[in-house]
Backbone as ProteinMPNN parsed JSONL, in Angstrom:
{"seq_chain_A": "MLNKEQHEFLNSLLSRARARRSASTRTRTTTTWTSEDLRSGPGPDERDPATLSGLIDRLVVNKGWDLKVATGRIHSQWANVVGPEVADHVVIEAFSFDPSGQSGVLVVRADSTAWATQIRLMLSTIQERLDEEVGTGRITEIIVNGPVAPSWKHGLRSVQGRGPRDTYG", "coords_chain_A": {"N_chain_A": [[94.614, 81.572, 84.744], [93.124, 84.784, 84.731], [91.634, 86.644, 82.102], [91.771, 90.074, 80.903], [89.145, 91.137, 80.634], [87.61, 89.416, 82.252], [88.804, 89.95, 84.696], [88.155, 92.682, 85.02], [85.369, 92.403, 85.166], [85.064, 90.923, 87.57], [86.131, 92.801, 89.361], [84.224, 94.816, 89.078], [81.972, 93.523, 90.119], [82.776, 93.233, 92.797], [83.007, 95.93, 93.552], [80.349, 96.748, 93.216], [79.147, 95.19, 95.193], [80.291, 96.299, 97.459], [79.183, 98.866, 97.297], [76.468, 98.238, 97.57], [76.525, 97.209, 100.168], [77.185, 99.504, 101.661], [74.973, 101.023, 101.035], [72.96, 99.531, 102.149], [73.026, 100.061, 104.813], [71.523, 102.242, 105.246], [68.18, 102.962, 106.212], [65.303, 101.64, 104.735], [62.009, 102.265, 103.733], [59.127, 100.47, 103.014], [56.348, 100.898, 101.007], [52.944, 100.564, 99.999], [51.724, 101.285, 96.856], [49.162, 103.388, 95.697], [46.698, 104.4, 93.248], [46.52, 107.129, 93.513], [48.971, 107.833, 94.555], [50.696, 107.565, 92.427], [50.748, 109.818, 90.941], [52.59, 112.718, 90.04], [54.217, 114.714, 92.436], [55.136, 117.487, 94.596], [57.484, 116.706, 95.822], [60.685, 114.884, 95.803], [61.059, 112.103, 93.563], [61.329, 108.655, 92.533], [61.138, 108.499, 89.846], [62.122, 110.796, 88.856], [64.456, 112.689, 86.851], [67.839, 111.55, 86.734], [70.817, 112.819, 88.257], [73.778, 113.888, 86.562], [76.207, 113.603, 87.88], [75.601, 111.625, 89.754], [75.083, 109.456, 88.065], [77.613, 109.116, 86.907], [79.137, 108.503, 89.166], [77.977, 106.023, 89.814], [78.682, 104.555, 87.527], [81.489, 104.52, 87.77], [81.806, 102.987, 90.111], [80.557, 100.586, 89.324], [82.24, 99.7, 87.255], [84.544, 99.248, 88.63], [86.449, 101.188, 88.974], [86.914, 102.813, 91.106], [89.106, 102.997, 92.943], [91.154, 103.826, 91.256], [90.226, 106.315, 90.432], [90.197, 107.566, 92.903], [92.955, 107.612, 93.496], [93.826, 109.338, 91.532], [92.57, 111.622, 92.455], [94.018, 111.974, 94.803], [96.539, 112.583, 93.735], [95.961, 115.066, 92.544], [95.188, 116.586, 94.752], [97.299, 116.606, 96.532], [98.728, 118.599, 97.943], [96.75, 119.511, 99.69], [96.37, 117.262, 101.254], [98.846, 116.689, 102.572], [99.806, 119.177, 103.223], [100.919, 122.437, 102.179], [103.671, 123.173, 102.428], [105.053, 120.754, 102.856], [104.319, 119.463, 100.499], [105.761, 120.895, 98.636], [108.275, 119.793, 98.844], [108.037, 117.043, 98.788], [106.967, 114.596, 96.577], [104.491, 112.636, 94.826], [105.52, 109.659, 93.522], [104.777, 107.154, 92.424], [101.984, 104.892, 92.184], [101.248, 101.748, 92.91], [99.128, 99.148, 92.08], [97.755, 96.318, 93.791], [97.418, 92.809, 92.805], [94.62, 92.293, 92.929], [93.496, 94.745, 92.487], [92.196, 96.327, 94.298], [93.53, 97.587, 96.323], [96.665, 99.204, 97.158], [100.136, 100.308, 96.846], [101.677, 103.255, 97.831], [104.159, 105.328, 96.554], [106.441, 107.741, 97.441], [108.647, 110.537, 96.821], [111.2, 112.34, 98.32], [112.896, 115.525, 98.272], [115.211, 115.784, 99.706], [117.297, 114.146, 102.145], [116.649, 114.907, 104.69], [113.969, 115.751, 104.484], [112.869, 113.321, 103.724], [113.23, 111.822, 106.051], [111.625, 113.318, 107.773], [109.078, 112.9, 106.63], [108.84, 110.156, 107.041], [108.529, 110.154, 109.777], [106.048, 111.3, 109.934], [104.306, 109.452, 108.897], [102.109, 108.001, 110.027], [100.158, 109.987, 110.445], [99.792, 110.915, 107.824], [98.856, 108.568, 106.658], [96.37, 108.314, 107.959], [95.016, 110.567, 106.926], [94.977, 109.914, 104.217], [93.42, 107.606, 104.35], [90.985, 108.752, 104.979], [90.473, 110.123, 102.597], [90.572, 108.138, 100.53], [89.652, 105.729, 101.553], [89.525, 103.332, 104.158], [92.19, 101.076, 104.473], [92.728, 100.927, 101.762], [95.119, 101.978, 100.802], [97.84, 100.234, 101.325], [100.507, 100.45, 102.043], [103.037, 102.932, 102.49], [105.754, 104.034, 100.806], [108.717, 105.71, 101.317], [111.047, 107.447, 99.533], [114.355, 108.733, 99.246], [116.378, 111.447, 97.876], [117.714, 111.139, 94.522], [120.962, 110.494, 93.64], [123.386, 111.649, 91.237], [125.123, 109.531, 88.863], [128.501, 108.662, 89.338], [130.082, 107.13, 87.834], [131.699, 107.226, 85.09], [132.772, 106.611, 81.798], [135.194, 104.22, 80.429], [137.294, 103.589, 82.112], [136.658, 103.766, 84.884], [137.177, 104.035, 88.386], [137.068, 101.534, 90.876], [135.31, 101.764, 93.932], [133.984, 103.442, 96.843], [132.835, 105.83, 96.126], [131.19, 109.088, 96.101], [129.997, 110.177, 99.299], [127.416, 111.027, 101.46], [126.573, 113.323, 99.836], [124.434, 114.453, 98.511], [121.79, 115.679, 99.82]], "CA_chain_A": [[94.722, 83.017, 84.827], [91.974, 85.514, 84.214], [91.974, 87.673, 81.124], [91.467, 91.425, 81.358], [87.7, 91.335, 80.746], [87.143, 88.697, 83.433], [89.319, 90.679, 85.86], [87.316, 93.875, 85.167], [84.044, 91.969, 85.597], [85.135, 90.596, 88.991], [86.299, 94.059, 90.087], [82.944, 95.529, 89.101], [81.109, 92.827, 91.081], [83.23, 93.582, 94.138], [82.643, 97.327, 93.805], [78.889, 96.811, 93.403], [78.832, 94.616, 96.498], [80.645, 97.32, 98.456], [78.191, 99.94, 97.221], [75.238, 97.712, 98.147], [76.697, 97.094, 101.611], [77.082, 100.836, 102.261], [73.6, 101.495, 100.85], [72.039, 98.769, 102.989], [73.029, 100.592, 106.173], [70.427, 103.199, 105.319], [66.909, 102.278, 106.382], [64.353, 101.857, 103.65], [60.636, 101.967, 104.104], [58.354, 99.963, 101.882], [54.954, 101.321, 101.054], [52.136, 100.087, 98.877], [51.321, 102.424, 96.06], [47.803, 103.443, 95.178], [46.653, 105.197, 92.014], [46.76, 108.527, 93.881], [50.394, 108.032, 94.817], [51.462, 107.522, 91.19], [50.819, 111.148, 90.355], [53.753, 113.495, 90.47], [53.962, 115.686, 93.478], [56.205, 118.474, 94.719], [58.698, 116.13, 96.401], [61.484, 114.035, 94.911], [60.434, 110.846, 93.18], [62.296, 107.789, 91.867], [61.005, 108.689, 88.405], [62.773, 112.054, 88.489], [65.704, 112.491, 86.108], [69.022, 111.369, 87.584], [71.876, 113.799, 88.031], [74.917, 113.359, 85.831], [77.235, 113.18, 88.847], [75.17, 110.35, 90.318], [75.285, 108.419, 87.046], [79.058, 108.888, 86.767], [79.567, 107.784, 90.368], [77.539, 104.636, 89.683], [79.506, 103.938, 86.489], [82.829, 104.3, 88.326], [81.724, 101.862, 91.038], [80.227, 99.363, 88.577], [83.388, 99.274, 86.468], [85.668, 98.955, 89.501], [87.453, 102.233, 88.793], [86.867, 103.734, 92.235], [90.437, 103.223, 93.503], [91.928, 104.608, 90.29], [89.731, 107.689, 90.519], [90.651, 108.1, 94.186], [94.382, 107.927, 93.416], [93.914, 110.575, 90.745], [92.195, 112.718, 93.347], [95.145, 112.197, 95.709], [97.561, 113.298, 92.97], [95.575, 116.461, 92.34], [95.005, 117.278, 96.026], [98.416, 116.232, 97.402], [99.039, 119.725, 98.833], [95.729, 119.558, 100.741], [96.509, 116.095, 102.122], [100.045, 116.768, 103.414], [100.142, 120.559, 103.522], [101.648, 123.036, 101.05], [105.121, 123.171, 102.629], [105.536, 119.392, 102.623], [104.104, 119.155, 99.086], [106.839, 121.51, 97.867], [109.496, 118.995, 98.966], [107.738, 115.612, 98.645], [106.027, 114.382, 95.475], [104.077, 111.256, 94.581], [106.279, 109.091, 92.405], [104.026, 106.07, 91.799], [100.996, 104.154, 92.964], [101.153, 100.431, 92.283], [97.976, 98.384, 92.543], [97.983, 94.885, 94.008], [96.744, 92.053, 91.733], [93.156, 92.374, 92.976], [93.089, 96.071, 92.048], [91.393, 96.965, 95.331], [94.409, 98.34, 97.208], [97.955, 99.394, 96.519], [101.266, 100.882, 97.573], [101.995, 104.618, 97.417], [105.592, 105.61, 96.614], [106.707, 109.177, 97.39], [110.063, 110.869, 96.776], [111.555, 113.604, 98.958], [114.028, 116.139, 97.58], [116.408, 115.708, 100.555], [117.19, 113.093, 103.157], [115.969, 115.483, 105.856], [112.534, 115.674, 104.234], [112.485, 111.906, 103.726], [113.125, 111.445, 107.461], [110.446, 114.001, 108.32], [107.882, 112.208, 106.136], [108.759, 108.859, 107.732], [107.989, 110.426, 111.117], [104.649, 111.721, 109.787], [103.568, 108.445, 108.133], [100.811, 107.639, 110.616], [99.221, 111.086, 110.176], [99.502, 110.907, 106.391], [98.019, 107.387, 106.405], [95.013, 108.639, 108.412], [94.415, 111.499, 105.969], [94.714, 109.178, 102.982], [92.286, 106.726, 104.613], [89.782, 109.582, 104.88], [90.258, 110.462, 101.193], [90.413, 106.985, 99.642], [88.958, 104.644, 102.234], [90.409, 102.597, 105.055], [92.775, 99.851, 103.951], [92.943, 100.954, 100.315], [96.559, 102.162, 100.63], [98.38, 99.288, 102.294], [101.856, 100.824, 102.462], [103.606, 104.145, 101.915], [107.209, 103.913, 100.723], [109.343, 107.022, 101.2], [112.379, 107.393, 98.948], [115.131, 109.961, 99.323], [116.801, 111.977, 96.576], [118.539, 110.288, 93.674], [122.247, 111.137, 93.33], [123.866, 111.305, 89.899], [126.143, 108.496, 88.8], [129.874, 109.142, 89.188], [130.777, 106.105, 87.052], [131.72, 107.645, 83.693], [133.892, 106.152, 80.997], [135.64, 102.84, 80.51], [138.3, 103.375, 83.144], [136.244, 104.294, 86.185], [137.862, 103.356, 89.478], [136.211, 100.908, 91.88], [135.386, 102.411, 95.231], [132.704, 103.794, 97.444], [132.271, 107.011, 95.484], [130.839, 110.16, 97.052], [129.126, 109.728, 100.389], [126.133, 111.711, 101.591], [126.743, 114.642, 99.264], [123.163, 114.957, 98.007], [120.684, 115.504, 100.74]], "C_chain_A": [[93.493, 83.663, 84.199], [92.437, 86.498, 83.153], [91.466, 89.018, 81.64], [89.965, 91.644, 81.55], [87.141, 90.636, 81.975], [87.582, 89.427, 84.706], [88.488, 91.939, 86.108], [85.923, 93.51, 85.673], [84.044, 91.649, 87.087], [85.329, 91.844, 89.841], [84.988, 94.823, 90.167], [81.965, 94.861, 90.062], [81.477, 93.192, 92.518], [82.849, 95.013, 94.491], [81.145, 97.471, 94.022], [78.485, 96.255, 94.763], [79.169, 95.604, 97.608], [79.622, 98.444, 98.475], [76.868, 99.492, 97.83], [75.332, 97.636, 99.668], [76.574, 98.462, 102.272], [75.669, 101.382, 102.122], [72.641, 100.767, 101.777], [72.037, 99.258, 104.428], [71.943, 101.642, 106.355], [69.108, 102.439, 105.446], [65.978, 102.643, 105.23], [62.962, 101.492, 104.156], [59.911, 101.491, 102.854], [56.906, 100.384, 102.084], [54.232, 100.702, 99.866], [51.606, 101.308, 98.155], [49.864, 102.284, 95.634], [47.81, 104.312, 93.934], [46.891, 106.671, 92.31], [48.24, 108.808, 94.051], [51.216, 108.074, 93.534], [51.536, 108.871, 90.499], [52.056, 111.865, 90.868], [53.335, 114.503, 91.519], [55.143, 116.633, 93.589], [57.527, 117.886, 95.238], [59.489, 115.3, 95.403], [60.836, 112.665, 94.718], [61.482, 109.995, 92.478], [62.226, 107.917, 90.352], [61.639, 109.988, 87.93], [64.044, 111.769, 87.707], [66.894, 112.396, 87.07], [70.053, 112.445, 87.253], [73.041, 113.125, 87.327], [75.998, 112.865, 86.796], [76.873, 111.841, 89.487], [75.368, 109.198, 89.34], [76.771, 108.095, 86.874], [79.59, 108.132, 87.974], [79.189, 106.305, 90.288], [78.351, 103.881, 88.637], [80.895, 103.597, 87.017], [82.82, 103.098, 89.268], [81.461, 100.559, 90.301], [81.406, 98.829, 87.783], [84.608, 98.943, 87.333], [86.789, 99.977, 89.407], [87.587, 103.121, 90.018], [88.241, 104.003, 92.842], [91.299, 104.053, 92.555], [91.5, 106.07, 90.308], [90.216, 108.334, 91.815], [92.141, 108.437, 94.156], [94.619, 109.161, 92.553], [93.558, 111.787, 91.58], [93.315, 113.017, 94.331], [96.257, 112.954, 94.997], [97.218, 114.775, 92.845], [95.463, 117.248, 93.64], [96.119, 116.966, 97.026], [98.751, 117.35, 98.388], [98.012, 119.845, 99.952], [95.878, 118.408, 101.732], [97.678, 116.269, 103.089], [100.405, 118.184, 103.826], [101.018, 121.132, 102.421], [103.174, 122.998, 101.214], [105.715, 121.791, 102.358], [105.4, 119.039, 101.144], [105.158, 119.792, 98.191], [108.082, 120.63, 97.835], [109.288, 117.495, 98.771], [106.674, 115.449, 97.565], [105.665, 112.9, 95.38], [104.822, 110.761, 93.353], [105.477, 108.011, 91.684], [102.965, 105.552, 92.761], [100.821, 102.826, 92.266], [100.016, 99.649, 92.925], [98.386, 96.942, 92.808], [97.194, 94.12, 92.932], [95.22, 92.126, 91.759], [92.645, 93.725, 92.485], [92.298, 96.839, 93.079], [92.215, 97.742, 96.349], [95.753, 98.477, 96.522], [98.958, 100.052, 97.43], [101.559, 102.255, 96.973], [103.489, 104.842, 97.601], [105.773, 107.108, 96.456], [108.221, 109.404, 97.39], [110.26, 112.261, 97.374], [112.775, 114.187, 98.256], [115.285, 116.232, 98.446], [116.207, 114.594, 101.581], [116.499, 113.608, 104.412], [114.448, 115.416, 105.681], [112.054, 114.232, 104.221], [112.317, 111.416, 105.163], [111.887, 112.058, 108.089], [109.159, 113.301, 107.894], [107.73, 110.854, 106.82], [108.205, 109.035, 109.141], [106.499, 110.775, 111.064], [103.78, 110.657, 109.122], [102.206, 108.1, 108.719], [99.759, 108.717, 110.35], [98.816, 111.11, 108.706], [98.598, 109.728, 106.042], [96.576, 107.648, 106.82], [94.312, 109.551, 107.41], [94.087, 110.8, 104.657], [93.55, 108.204, 103.152], [90.97, 107.496, 104.536], [89.448, 109.876, 103.419], [89.847, 109.255, 100.355], [89.545, 105.906, 100.259], [89.961, 103.834, 103.033], [90.888, 101.311, 104.396], [93.037, 99.84, 102.465], [94.415, 101.184, 99.981], [97.223, 101.341, 101.726], [99.733, 99.704, 102.825], [102.252, 102.125, 101.777], [105.116, 103.99, 101.971], [107.779, 105.304, 100.471], [110.765, 106.832, 100.677], [113.048, 108.749, 99.082], [115.525, 110.433, 97.933], [117.68, 110.985, 95.823], [119.803, 111.059, 93.321], [122.669, 110.761, 91.912], [124.949, 110.235, 89.959], [127.518, 109.129, 88.591], [130.703, 108.145, 88.395], [130.692, 106.507, 85.579], [132.937, 107.045, 83.009], [134.278, 104.711, 81.248], [136.55, 102.583, 81.697], [137.896, 104.013, 84.476], [136.837, 103.419, 87.28], [136.835, 102.776, 90.439], [136.37, 101.652, 93.203], [134.012, 102.8, 95.706], [132.069, 105.003, 96.801], [131.933, 108.066, 96.516], [129.876, 109.649, 98.109], [127.814, 110.499, 100.373], [126.255, 113.147, 101.112], [125.405, 115.276, 98.914], [122.055, 114.699, 99.021], [120.987, 116.116, 102.014]], "O_chain_A": [[92.91, 83.135, 83.252], [93.495, 87.113, 83.282], [90.814, 89.089, 82.682], [89.554, 92.271, 82.527], [86.291, 91.193, 82.67], [86.826, 89.511, 85.673], [88.147, 92.244, 87.25], [85.358, 94.218, 86.507], [83.127, 92.055, 87.802], [84.758, 91.945, 90.926], [84.67, 95.412, 91.2], [81.208, 95.548, 90.747], [80.602, 93.428, 93.352], [82.414, 95.28, 95.612], [80.709, 98.218, 94.897], [77.584, 96.786, 95.411], [78.424, 95.734, 98.58], [79.236, 98.921, 99.542], [76.213, 100.267, 98.528], [74.376, 97.947, 100.378], [75.941, 98.588, 103.32], [75.206, 102.123, 102.988], [71.612, 101.324, 102.157], [71.139, 98.908, 105.193], [71.496, 101.902, 107.472], [68.947, 101.378, 104.843], [65.889, 103.799, 104.816], [62.783, 100.534, 104.908], [60.074, 102.056, 101.772], [56.331, 100.247, 103.163], [54.848, 100.363, 98.856], [51.102, 102.245, 98.774], [49.404, 101.204, 95.264], [48.838, 104.904, 93.603], [47.407, 107.395, 91.459], [48.711, 109.899, 93.727], [52.339, 108.578, 93.552], [52.315, 109.042, 89.562], [52.504, 111.638, 91.992], [52.238, 115.061, 91.48], [56.056, 116.586, 92.765], [58.576, 118.515, 95.101], [59.025, 115.041, 94.292], [60.155, 112.149, 95.605], [62.421, 110.531, 91.89], [63.144, 107.495, 89.649], [61.687, 110.251, 86.729], [64.651, 110.712, 87.881], [66.937, 113.084, 88.091], [70.144, 112.914, 86.118], [73.26, 111.924, 87.484], [76.627, 111.834, 86.557], [77.752, 111.015, 89.733], [75.77, 108.102, 89.73], [77.141, 106.932, 86.714], [80.404, 107.22, 87.827], [79.983, 105.437, 90.65], [78.674, 102.708, 88.826], [81.419, 102.517, 86.747], [83.736, 102.277, 89.226], [82.071, 99.536, 90.613], [81.555, 97.614, 87.651], [85.598, 98.416, 86.827], [87.941, 99.677, 89.72], [88.32, 104.109, 89.968], [88.521, 105.139, 93.224], [92.085, 104.889, 93.001], [92.341, 106.964, 90.208], [90.6, 109.504, 91.828], [92.553, 109.445, 94.731], [95.528, 109.944, 92.829], [94.162, 112.851, 91.438], [93.549, 114.178, 94.667], [96.856, 113.863, 95.572], [98.081, 115.635, 93.019], [95.63, 118.468, 93.63], [95.906, 117.053, 98.236], [99.032, 117.074, 99.554], [98.364, 120.244, 101.062], [95.553, 118.554, 102.91], [97.532, 116.028, 104.287], [101.244, 118.366, 104.709], [101.779, 120.398, 101.791], [103.891, 122.81, 100.231], [106.754, 121.672, 101.709], [106.279, 118.381, 100.588], [105.425, 119.289, 97.101], [108.867, 120.714, 96.891], [110.256, 116.753, 98.607], [105.617, 116.077, 97.62], [106.429, 112.03, 95.797], [104.76, 111.368, 92.283], [105.493, 107.955, 90.455], [103.042, 105.747, 93.974], [100.303, 102.773, 91.151], [99.949, 99.506, 94.146], [99.262, 96.406, 92.129], [96.387, 94.719, 92.223], [94.587, 92.03, 90.708], [91.48, 93.84, 92.105], [91.771, 97.908, 92.772], [91.654, 98.483, 97.157], [95.963, 97.937, 95.436], [98.694, 100.321, 98.602], [101.675, 102.398, 95.755], [104.031, 104.579, 98.675], [105.323, 107.692, 95.47], [108.982, 108.577, 97.892], [109.59, 113.222, 96.996], [113.594, 113.449, 97.709], [116.319, 116.708, 97.977], [115.083, 114.164, 101.843], [115.84, 112.846, 105.12], [113.727, 115.067, 106.615], [110.941, 113.949, 104.664], [111.376, 110.682, 105.465], [111.177, 111.397, 108.848], [108.25, 113.125, 108.705], [106.615, 110.446, 107.145], [107.493, 108.166, 109.643], [105.775, 110.569, 112.038], [102.621, 110.93, 108.81], [101.243, 107.926, 107.972], [98.605, 108.401, 110.062], [97.644, 111.3, 108.38], [97.682, 109.862, 105.231], [95.65, 107.249, 106.113], [93.146, 109.334, 107.081], [93.046, 111.058, 104.053], [92.778, 107.992, 102.217], [89.959, 106.96, 104.082], [88.277, 109.881, 103.039], [88.901, 109.326, 99.571], [88.783, 105.241, 99.556], [91.111, 103.674, 102.625], [90.097, 100.553, 103.834], [93.525, 98.839, 101.939], [94.913, 100.65, 98.991], [97.177, 101.7, 102.903], [100.084, 99.35, 103.95], [101.861, 102.39, 100.641], [105.693, 103.833, 103.047], [107.378, 105.99, 99.531], [111.581, 106.148, 101.295], [112.388, 109.786, 99.036], [115.063, 109.887, 96.931], [118.305, 110.108, 96.419], [119.729, 112.154, 92.764], [122.344, 109.673, 91.438], [125.608, 110.061, 90.984], [127.675, 110.026, 87.763], [131.92, 108.305, 88.295], [129.724, 106.168, 84.897], [134.017, 106.985, 83.596], [133.762, 104.061, 82.158], [136.574, 101.475, 82.231], [138.689, 104.709, 85.11], [136.978, 102.208, 87.112], [135.853, 103.434, 90.78], [137.462, 102.113, 93.536], [133.006, 102.521, 95.054], [130.858, 105.189, 96.921], [132.337, 107.96, 97.674], [129.039, 108.787, 97.836], [127.174, 110.595, 99.326], [126.062, 114.084, 101.887], [125.249, 116.494, 99.008], [121.466, 113.619, 99.057], [120.166, 116.072, 102.93]]}, "name": "protein", "num_of_chains": 1, "seq": "MLNKEQHEFLNSLLSRARARRSASTRTRTTTTWTSEDLRSGPGPDERDPATLSGLIDRLVVNKGWDLKVATGRIHSQWANVVGPEVADHVVIEAFSFDPSGQSGVLVVRADSTAWATQIRLMLSTIQERLDEEVGTGRITEIIVNGPVAPSWKHGLRSVQGRGPRDTYG"}
């Protein structure tokens, strides 16, 4: 078994490889520098100071935190992903990562069985929107749960039986 530091190191290697693969799709030109070219000019240069956002993005990718940051973004922008009306009735309950830490399962809870059914019908659309936000294949499954009914089993002498039926939802 890998300890936590080894697991983080492997995640950072995987994230760096992904970043390199996406960066390699861009074409790079190689030029030979002369003494005239080493002077600063009006255009951008690799010696220019880096932006803070660029440094933070690189840190997140190097540490393998990109999926965790993306899930935080989904939590904060849930109303934009599914729409404000749906967000009023369906909330994110949990996001569980798989052992590799590169993908996971999203669990949502609806406040009625009608909304749970509606979300199940919209799963393909929601999956597409989440793939745009997080990346394709990062969310492997979306589990939709209905409302939770209170327990009717109180006291020592509760009677066996089916209890209330579809009262809540």
